[in-house]
N, C-alpha and C positions, 0 to 999 in steps of 0.2 A: 620333647627334648631332642636336639639334634646331636649328631655324632661329634661335632666340634667341641662339645662340652667334655669329651673324654680325653682331652689333651692333658698329659700329666708331666709337663716340662719341669715342674718343681717337685716331683716325686722324690721321696727320701732315697739317698744313694744305695741303701742296703737292699732296696727292692729291685728284683730283676724285671726286665720288660714283660715277661710272662706274668709275674705277680701283679704288676700294675694293671695289665689287661684283665686279669681275673677280678681284681678289686673294683675296677671301673665297671665291669659287667654287672656285678652284684649290686654296686651302688646304683646303677641305672634301674635295675629291677626293683630295688627297694623304693626308690623315689617314685617311679611310675606306678607300680602295682600296689605296694604296701600302703602308700599314702591314701589311696582310695578305700582299700579294705579297712584301714585304720579308722577312717570316717564312718564306714558302715558299722563297725563294731561299737563306736561311740554312740551312734544313734540307736543300735540295738539295745545297749545297756540303759540308755536314757528311757527308752520305752518300756524296758523290763522292770526297772527299779523305781521309776517315778511314783509308782503306787505306794512306796514307803512314805513319801511326803503327802500324796493325795489322801492317804488313809487317815491322817490327823483330822481332817474335816469330813471325808467321805463316810467314815464309819457312822457318824451321827446322822448324816442325811439319808443313808440307806438302811440304818437300823442294824448295824453289824457290831457284834461283840468282838473281843480280841481273838476268841476261838474261831468265830465265823470268818474273820479276816484271814487268820492263819490257814483255814481250809481253802479260802479263795486263792491265796498265794500258792498253795500246794497243788491246786487243780491245773495250774500251768503245766505241771511236769507230767501229767497223764499223756496228753497228745505228744508232748516233747519226747517222752521215753519211747512210746510206741512207734514213732515215725523217724527216730534217729537213724536206724540202720537203713530202712528203705530210701530215705533221702540222701544218705551218704553214697549208697550204691548207685542211686540215680545220677548223682554228680559225676561219678566215674564214667557213667554211660553217656550222658548228654552234655557234660561239661559244666564249668563253674559259671559261665556267663548266664545260661538259662536258669541254673539253680539259684544263684544269688538274686537275679531279677525277680523270680517267682517268690522267693522268701521275703524279700524286702517289701515288695508291693503288698503282699498279704498281711505282713505284721504291721506295716505302717497304717494300712486301712483299718485294721481291727483296733490298734491302739488309739487312733483318732476317734473311732466310733465309740470307744469307752467313755468319752466325754458326755454321752447322752444317756448313760445308765440312770435308772431311777428305782431299781428294785434289786434285792439281794440276788435273785436268780439270774439276773442280767450280769451281775458281777461274776458269778461262778461261770456262766456260759462264756463270757468274754475272755476270762483267764484261761479256760480250757482251749478255746479256739486260738488264743495268742501263742500258747505252747505248741500247738499243732503247726501253726504257721512258721514258727521259728525253728522247728525241729530240723536238724541237719546242718544248721549254719555253722556252728563251732567245729564239729568233727569234719565237716565238709571243707572248711578253710584250712584245718590242719592237714587234711589229705592234699588239698590244693598246693599248699606250701611245699609238700614233699615232691611235687612235680617241677619245682624251681630251685630249691635249695638243698645241698647235701647235708648229711648229719652234722658235720663239723660247724655248720652255721645255724643249725636249727633252733637251739635253745635261745640264742641271741635274738633271732628273728621272731621267734615265738614270743619272747619277752617284750619285744617292741610292739608286736600286735596286741599283747595283753595290756600294754600301757593305755590302750583305748578305754579299758574298763576304769583305770585310774583317772583318766581325763574325764570320762563320763561322770565319775564321782566328784571330781574336783569342780567341774563347771556345773554339773547337774544339781548339787546341793545349793549353791548360791542362786542359780537360775530358778530352781523350784521354789526356794524361799522367797525370792523376789516376786514371782508370779502369785504365790499364795498371799503375800503381803499386800499386793497392789491391785489384784484383779477380783476383789470381792464384789460379787453381784454386778459386775460390769455387763451391761446390756441384758441384765436379767439372769445371767449364768453365774453359778458358784465358782469360786476360785479354783477348786480342784478340777472342774470341767475345763476351764481355760488351760490349766496345767497339762492335762492329757491331750488336749487338742493341739496346743502349740508345739509340744515336744514330739508328737506323733507324726505330724505332717511332713517333716523333712525326709523321713524314711521313704515315703511314697515317691518323692522327687528323686531321691538317690537311687531307688529301684529302676526308674525309667533310665537314668543316666548309665547304670550298670550294663544295660543291654547294649549300648554303643561303645562302652569303654573297655570292658574286660575281654581278655583272650584266654583260651582254655589251656594252652601249653606253650612252651618257649618257641616251638617251631612255627607257631601261628603269629608270633609277635613281629609286626612289621617295624616296630620301633627298635628291634635289635638287629645288629649286623650279622652277616653269616658267621663271622669269626666268633662273635659273642654267643650265638646259638650253639656253636661247636664246644665252647668252654662249658656251657651248662649241661649239655647232653653228655659230654665226656665225664664230667664229675658224677653225674647221676648213674651213668653206666658202670663206673668204677665202684661206686657204692653198692650197686646191685650185685656185681660180681663177688664182692667181699662178704655178702650174706651167706651163711652156711647153706649147703644143699638141702638141709633138713628144715629150712625156714618154710613155714606154711605159706602156700600160695592159693589155696582154696578156702572158701569161707567155712565149710563144715570142719575142715582140719583145724582151722584157727579156733573154732568154738570148743574143740577138745583140748586145747592148749591151756594148762593151768595158769600160765603166766598172764593170759588175757584177763583172768579173774583177779589175780593179784594186783595188776595195774588198775583194774576197775575199782578195787578197794582203795587204792591210793588216790585215784581221781575223785572218789566220793568225798574225801576230806575237803576238797575245794568248794563244791557247792554247799556243803554243810557250813563251812566258815562263811560262805556268801550269804547264807540265811541270816546270820547275825548282822553282817556288814551291810547288806543290800536292803533288807526289809525291816530291820528294827533299829538301826542306828539313830534315826531322828527321835524315835520313842525313848531309847536309852538316854540320849542327851537331854531330852525334855525332862526325864525323871530325876536328873541331877539338880533341877531347879531352874533351868533356863527356859523361858517361855517365848521370847521373841523369835518369830519364824525365820527371819533373815539371819539372825545370830546362829540359830540351829543349823541353817543351811551352810554357813561358812565353817562352823566347827565340824560338820559332818564330812567336809572335804579333807581335813587334816589326816585322818588314817589312810586315805587313798594316796596322798603324797608320800607318806612314809613307806607304804607298801610298794609303790611304784619304784622308788629309789632303791629299796632293798632287792627287789626283783631283778633290776638291771645288774646290780653288783653280783648277786648270787648266780644269775644265768651266765654271766661272763666267766665267773669262776668255774662253773660246771663245764662250760665249753672248753675253757683253757686246759682243764685237767681230764676232759672226757670222762667225768665221774658224775654219776646221777643219783645213786642210792643214798649216800650220806648227805648230799645237798638237799635232797627231798626230805629226808628224816629230820634234819635240823630245822628245816622250814616249818614242818608240821608241829614240831615240838614247841617252837615259838608261838604258834597259833593256840595250841593246847594250854600253854602257860598263860597266854593273854586272856583266854576264855575263863580259866579258873580264877584268876585274880579279879576278873570283872565282877564275879559274884560277890566279892568282898568289898568292892570299891564303887558301888553303883551310885552313891550319893556325892561323889567328889568329881566335879567336871574334868579337871586336869588328869586325874588318875583314870577316869573312864576313857578319855581320849588315848592315853598311852596304851591301855589294854586293848582297845579297838584297833590300835596301830599294829600291835603284835598279831592280832587276828588277821589284819590286812597283809602282813608279811607272809603269813602262811597261805593266804588266799591267792596272792599273786605269784610268789616265788614257786610254790608247789605246782601251780598250774604250768608255769613255764618249763619246769623240769620234767614233769610226768609225761608230757606229750612228745618228748624227744625219744622216748623208749620204744613205743610200738612200731614206727616206721623202720627201725633198725633191724628187725628180724621178721616182719610180715611182708609178704609180696602180693602184688596184683590184687585180685578180688579179696584175698584175706586181709590186706591192708585196709581197703575201703570198709569191708564188713566188720573187721576186728575193731577198727577205730570207732565205728558206730556202735558196736556192742559195748565197748568200754565206756563210751560216753553215756549210753543209755543206762547201763547198770549203775554207773556213778551217780546218776541223777535220782536213783531211788531214794537215797538219803535226803536229797533235796526235796523230794515229795513229802517225806514224813516229818522233817525237821520243823517246817513252819507250823504244821498242825500241832506238834508236840509243844513247841514254844508258846503258841497262842493259847492252847488249852492250859498249860501250866500257869501262864500269866492270868487267865480268867479265873482259875480255881484258887490260886494262892496269892494273887496280886503281885507276884515277883517272877522274874525270869530265871532265878538262880538254879533251880533244879534242872531245868531244860538246858541251860548253858553249860552246867557241869557235865551233862550227858554228851553234849557236843564236844567238849574238851576230851573226854575219854575216846570217843569215836575217831577224832582227828589224830590223836596219838597212836591209836591202834592202826590206823591206815598207814602212818609213817613206818611203824614196825613191820607191817605186811610187805612193804616195798623194800625195806632195808634187808630183810631176810628171804623174801620170796622171789626177787628178781635176780637171776644169776649174773654175776659180775661181767662175764664175758659177752653178755647180750646187751650191754648198755650202749655201745657204739662200735662202729667199724674200727678196725685197727689203723687204717690210714685212709687218706683221700685228699681231694682238693680242699 
């Protein structure tokens, strides 16, 4: 993009020249930087959750029960949890360009290689390695965004980034259904093998591109003018000055801060909702009586659409009011209500989609809100490590949830008891943030 695109002759009259310059600067960053990160996150989620479609056939070929499948899904989070903090701290040290390139090349290679699994142990090993490869991507990007955007813009920009998950669900469902429907035994490979291979390869290509495209900080961006760099740096410095002197700046101090663990409890609600949405939606829809793979794929996209729209509206409201706790709590309450109702309406396709959509609202909106909180009072090493710790601890629920749901499904033939437990945990996470995060720590008092 060249600077001639920054002409705003038709700007609204109520905007000052300074305001126009600021908006133009952030528009340029968003178009240049966020467009690529958005694509990366779409590919990430395609690779992470395409197993929910592959399992409809893969379980038979590998001899997996629902409980064994749930275990395999959960193993993803072992390496993911253990390496979140080191990976995020490493990004702060070596930069986003090297970190994103490493992560994408590794996850794309492993995801593609999963197409050649032929035994349960290979499924377990691949899921474990995939989690280790992806560790640090999400908290790393959250930290990376804090190098570019001040707090007043962070919920909205995080929500736009999270739209990638919705897009992955919207296009991933129909795409996966299409592949499964039309690639049965093509060239001697099963349809689920084609699914994993086709959807994994683009991540490898994007990883190579990341090396040449990303820059680590605004000062390194040749595509920004000197004036635009000053706008960004000034906004971030102002935000830094407004953080209280008591704000943790060292990792060990952050680890002793109880707010870190309250936020982790809130973040845990998101992957728990994601367990239902990302790994069991096709199965839930199939249980309502729909058997056509392509139809299941299209129906599975609907909750993602609803969640995406709700997230944008809720994030905008949160930024406009600089209020986080109530927005987060109401989002998680919607998810808890959807999960509870889902246990009563599992045989009605329309009702099941509505319930999954409520879970999706919690999944997307809660994620957009919760990550605006830590950068507002953590500094330096504490910000990098604290965000990694919050992400790691929050994923503990994501480790156990698929195991519990798979085990309950195997033993009882129904998801109901497991989904009710999810509803309770999601509601509890919302309560924890509402009462455990001090109001004055939600956002700086002012800023660009």
